[in-house]
N, C-alpha and C positions, 0 to 999 in steps of 0.2 A: 682177663684184665686186670691191670692193677687197681687199688682201690683209690690213688690219687686220680687215674684216667676217669674211673668211674663219678667222682666228685666232680671233676673239669666238665665232663658230660653234663651231668645234672645242672651245673650252673650255665651251661649254654642254653640248656632246655628253658629254665627259668628266665633266663633274659630275654627269649621271646614273648613269653606271657607279659614281661614288663614293657617290653614296647609295645606290644597289642593294647595294653591298658592305656598306655600314654595317646596313641593314636584315638583309641575310642574316647577317651576325655576331651581330648582336640575336637574331633569331629562333633561331638555331641553339644559341646559349650558354644563352636563358633558358628555352629550350623543356625543358631538362634540370634545372630549379631547381624545387622543390617550393612549396607556397603560401605565399606571401608578403605581408607587409603594408609598404606604402611609408610612410615617415617622412620630412616633410618641416620644413625648418627653417633658421635662420641658420647660415651657416658662421662669423658673427664670435662666437660663443658660447664662451667660454673654459671649460677643463676645471675650473676652481674655480667655475664658475656653479652655482648648484642645478640650473638646467634641465639641464646636461649630465648630471648624477648621476640626474636624474629620466628622461632618456631612456633612458640606460644601464640602468636599471630596467626602463623599456617594452620596451626590445629582449629581455631577458631573460624577461619574464613572457609576451611573444608566443611566443618558442620554446617556454616551458612549454607553453601553450595550443596547440601545433601549427604555428605558422607560423614563417616566417624573415622576415627584414628586408630590404627594399630601401631603399638611399637615393641621393644623389645622388653618394657615394662621397667627399666634400669634408671639411673639418675641421668641427669645432663640433658641433651638433646633428647631422649626417649622421654622421660619426665615432662619437658616443655611440651612434645607434641602431646601427650595425655593431660597433661593441664590445661592447654587451650581447649582440647574438645570437652573436656570436662566442665570448664567455666562456660562453654556456650551451650550445655546441655546436650550433647550429640553422645554417642558411642565412644566409649575410651576404653581400650583394649590391651593389657599387657602380655606379651609372651616372654615370661623369664626363663632364665636358664640357670641352672646350678653350675657355680664355678668357684676354684679354691679359693680365690682372690677377691672377688667381687660379688655381689652388688645387693643391696636390699632393694626390693621393688620399692617403685615410687608410688605414693599415696594418691593419684591422679588415676591409675588405671584401675575401672572399677571393675571390669572383667578381667579378672587374671588368670594365669594358667602357669602352673611350675613345670618344667621340662628337664629331664637328665639328659636326654641325648639331641643334639644339633639337630642330627637330619630331619626328626621328627618336627622340631620346632621350623624348619625352613620349610617342611611341606605345608604347613598351616599357614605360615605366610604367603606361600605361592596361592595355595588353593583361595583364601579366603581375603585377598587383596584385589581391589579394583584399581589399583594405580601404584606406584612406587616413588619416593621422593627420597634422594639421598643426598643428606646434609653434610657437611664435613665430619670425618670420621676416621678411624683407624682401620686395622687389619679387618674387624669384624663386618664394617660398612663395606670394605673393599671385597669382601668374602660375598657378602648378601649381592650386593650389585652386580657382579660378574657372573654369580650364579644364576642370577634373572636373566640377564643378558645372552647368556649361553643358551637358556630353555628357550626364549624367544628366538635368536637366531637361527637354532635347530628346530624349529617348530614343534618343539616339546609342548608348549603351552601357548596359547593363542596371544596376539599380540597386544599389549597393554602398556599405557603411559608411562614411561620412566623419565624422571627429572633428576637432572644433576642442579644442585641449589648452591650458589656462591661460586662463582669462576674463578675468583681470587685462588681457591684452593684447588679448584678439578682443572684450571687451564692447563699446567703443565702436565699433568696425565694425559689428558685430550690431544695436546701436541705429539706428545711420545707415540700415542695410539695412531694417530693421522700419519706422522712421517715416517715412524720406525717401525710398528706393525704392520701399519697397510703400503704405504709409499715404498720404502726402502725392501722390506721382507716380504710382501704380498701375503701375509698371514691374516689378514682381514680384507673386506672390500669396502669400498667408498660407502656402500649402502647400509653396511654395519654401524657405520658412524651416527645414521641416521635413525637408529632405535631408541635413542633418548634425546630429551629435550633438555636446553642449556639456559640457565637464568639466575639473575641476581634478583629477582621482584617475585615477592610472594603472590601478589594480583596475578601476575603472568605465570605462576605455577599453577594455580587454582584454574584458570581460564584453559590452559593448556589441556589439563585432564578434563574439565567440564565438556569443551569443544569436542574433545576427541571421543568421548561417550554419545554426544548428540550426534557426531557423524557416524558412529559404529553402534548405532542404537540395538541392532542384532546380536551384538556380541556383549552384551550386559550379564551379569551373574557371575557366578565362580569361575574362576580362571582354569582349574582343573577339576577333573571328576565328573564330567558328562559324557554321555556315550558319542555325543557329534564332538568334530575336530574344531569347528568355529570359533 
């Protein structure tokens, strides 16, 4: 075996240990956090944007309802969610990711973990979130949204409240999913469009999450990672 092949093999082996270390840190840290709602949205949302203030309000009202907030730990919508939770005295968690062009962690994420690997970060979001709220965002928000909906649709995780917030932003996508993906091409079923709740109102978003957990009280707890499949 050539020297370069040996070196590459060692690199792959050590990468396994880096992956294991990130999983261990994530599990150890987040297992100590209470019930949380994940808020996703754009890092490009400025503090003077009404959406920023709306997300701060959402974070506060989630804490008032008994939840903490988990975000990607960055600026914009993520900062706003963490800020609301922090100012309301609740758990404020940031799962940051190392990126070449972005972004420093926001100062309101009091429990902060830095990840190198996107796939490990996704596992942490899914395992330790009791609901998901998708604010207007870019590719990252879309990625997380469809990842979660796919896991619910394929029964890989239990049903969990998912909220699309601000239908001025999401309506075009919803119409395309309904008319093109569903009615024209039959790639999804009508019931797949019931996997998420649509709203423009903070109180309605929080109520949807709270009501779901009241009706499904036997399905509280971590989304994945238990022996049972409920």
